[in-house]
Every structure is written in C-alpha cells, then in structure tokens.
N, C-alpha and C positions, 0 to 999 in steps of 0.2 A: 596247493594250487588255488589262487584266488578267483579266477574266472571260471564260469561254467564251460562245459565241453560239448561240441557238436560232433557226433559220431557219423562218419561216412561208412555206410553199410549197415543194413538192418536184418541181416541173416544171422546164422548161428554165432559167428565171430562177434558181431555187433552186440548180441545178447551177453556174450562172455565179457566184453568190454564194459557194458552197462553194469554188470554185477561187480566188476572190479572197482569202477568209479564209485558205485554206491557204497561199497565196503570201506573205501577211503574217504567217504563223506565229501565227494566231489559232485557237484550238481551237474547232471546231464541235461543240456538245453533241448536236445532233440536229435533225430536221425535224418540223414539224407540217403536215398537209395535210388538207383536208376530203374528198379523194377516198379512199374506203375501200379501193380496190384497191391503194393505195400503203402502207397500214398494215402494219407488220411487215416491210417490204422494206428494203433498204439502198441507198444511193447512195455508191459507193466502199465505205468501211467505216463510214459514218454511217447510223444507223437513222432510219426514219420512225416516230415513236412513236404518232401518232394524230391526231385532229382539232385544229383551231386553238383550240378552246375547252376542251381537255383540262386541267382545273384541276390535275391532278397535276404538270404541267410548267409551265403558265403562272404558277403561284404562285411559281416560282423566279425569274422575271424581275424584275430590279431588286434582287435579293438575291444570288443565286448565279450568275446569267447575264444576258447582254444579249439583245436581240431585233433581228432584221432581217426586214423584210417583202419577200419575193421573189415577188410576184404581179403579173402584167402587167395583169389586168383592173382598170381604174381604180376602179370602184365597190367592188370587193372589197378592193383595196388600201387605199382610204380607210376602209372599215369596220374593217379590222384595225388600222389606225393609231389610230382613235378608240377601239377596244377597249383597246389598250395604254395610251392616255392615261387613260381613265376607270377602268379596273379595276386597273391596275398603277402608274399615275402615272409612266410612263417614256416617253422618246423612243427610237424605234429608232435604232440606230447606223448609220454610213455603211459602205458596202463600196466601197473605192477600190482599183482595181488598181494595183500598183506601177509599171506602165509608163505610167500616166497622167501627163501634164505639167500641173501646176497652178501658176499664178502665185502668188507670195507675196501678191499684191494681189487675188487672186480670193476670193470668198466662197462657202463651201459650208456649207449648213445641216445638218439632221438627216435620217437615214433615206434618204439618196441612194445609188444605185448608179452608180458611175463606172467604166466598163469599160476594157478594154485599149486603149491608144493614144489615149484621149480627151485633148484639149487644152482647157484652160480658160485663156483669155488674161487679161491684167491687167484688173482691175476688172470682170470678168464676175461674174455672180451666179447661183448655183444655189440656190434656196431649199430647200424641204423635200420629201422623199419623191419625188424625181424619178428617172427612169431614163435615163441617158445611155449609149447603147450604143457598141460598139467603134468607134473611129476617128472619132467625132463631134468637131466643133470648135465651141466656144462662144467667139466672138471678143470683143475688147475692149469692155467696157461693155454687152455683151448680158446680158439677164436672163431666167431661167426662173422663173416663179412656181411655187407648190406643185403636186405631182402631174403634172408635165409629163413626157412620154416622148419622147425624141429617138432616132430610128432610127440604125442603124449607118451611118457615113460621112456623116451629114448635117452641114451647115454653117449655123450661126446667125450671121449677119453682125453686124458692128460696130454696137452700140447697138440691136439688135433687141430687142423686148419680147414675150415669149411668155406668154399668159395661163394662168391656173390650169386644170389638167385637160386641157390640149391634147395631142393625139397627133400626132406628126410621124413619118412613115414613113422607111424607109431611103433614103439617097441624096438627101435633099431639100436644096435651097439656099434659104435665106431671106436676101435681100439686106439690106444695111446699113439700119438705121433703121426697118424695117418693124415694125408692131405687129399681133399676132395676139390676137384676143379669146379669152376663156376658153371651154373645151369645144369648140374647133375641132378639125378633123381635116384633116391635110395628107397626101395620097396619096404613096406612094413615088415617088421620082424627080422630084418637082415642083420648079419654080423659082418662088418667091413674090417678086413684084416690087412688090406693093402691099399695103396693110393688109387684114386679113381680119376680118370681123365675128365676134362671139361666136356659137358654135354652128354656124358654117358648115363645110361639107365641100368642100374644093377639091382639084383634081388637074390636072396638066399643066404644060406649059412654053410660055407663062407659065400659072401656076395659075389656074383658073377654077372658079367655084362649080358643083357638081354638082346 
C-alpha cells in the first residue's frame, strides 16, 4: 500500500488496526472519532484529529490517503462505509495481520479486519467490511457476508453461511453446513448445530433462541 491510512475510530478496534498497519509498515496518517474527548489526544504517536465528518481530512481520502473503518457498532460502521462510498467514491482498505494464514484460494473483499492468528481456509469467503478477531477460523468453503463480526477464537465450520450484519461472540463454534440468517446474534461460547433464522439471538450449547 503506497498511501498512508486514515483510521475512522480511535477506540479498541482502532488500536488493533494501528498495530496491524504498523506491522505491515503502512503509515497511519491519523485517527478520526466522533467522541470529542479523544480529539487532540494521541494513540502511540498518532493524533486523533477530530470527528469522522471533518472535511479538512476526509477530502484527502482517495487522493493522498486511504481509509479504514475501525468501529465495532454495526450500524455506525455501515454508515461510515456508505459515507466513504457516496462522498469520496472509495472503498476502505483491508487491515490484515501478518500472522494471519490465508489460503491462496480464499476470497477477501474490501474493508475487512483480519486479526492476529486468523485462519482462512481454501475457498472460504470473507466479503466486505467484516471483523474477524484474533484466532478465529473460517473453514473451507465457509462464507461471511458483508458486515459480519466474528469473535476471538470462534470457528466457522466447513461450508457454513453467515448472513449479513451477523454478530458472533468469542469462542463460538458453528458446525459444518449451518446457515445463519442476516442480523442474527450468537452469544459467546455458543455451539450452533442447526440453522438460525434472520434476526434471532441465540446462546448456549447447543445454541437456543433467547
């Protein structure tokens, strides 16, 4: 990546993204965050310049720098991605930790965070703007649609299909072939052995609707 990166979000996920870009020797230009208490502060030696709609900095995206959205809230993340699409006509870049193991036959779209120790097996598919946290496994032919969040240490079994905007907590196991509808929520530590309807919240071993 030739251009520096401007990170949207200066909380925990932003710090994770900063570490990934630093490890990949990608210059981080700065942070933007809507929490005014962060403005003028530094993370490491990188400044938080202001709000995410600060035109003085957003106008540089696509010309002098790239963008990465490091916000865990799904609604806010989607809104920021749409802002970048509509106002700057750009796609956020990926943040992929150098320790991640990604098959040459895996597909990774745009704007994804792939954290330390993640494994993406052959013919797995991570579409766009997903967060795949440390140590997670996306097994062969499994697919994550857009804006999916996979918690640390979770396992997405062979051929499983995870619908758009689904949240999967830490340490979850989704067995092979299961389909999860969009906007579902899977509680931490759950074991999912059957299909989950769109919008459902499940928890437990085996996972049951709450």
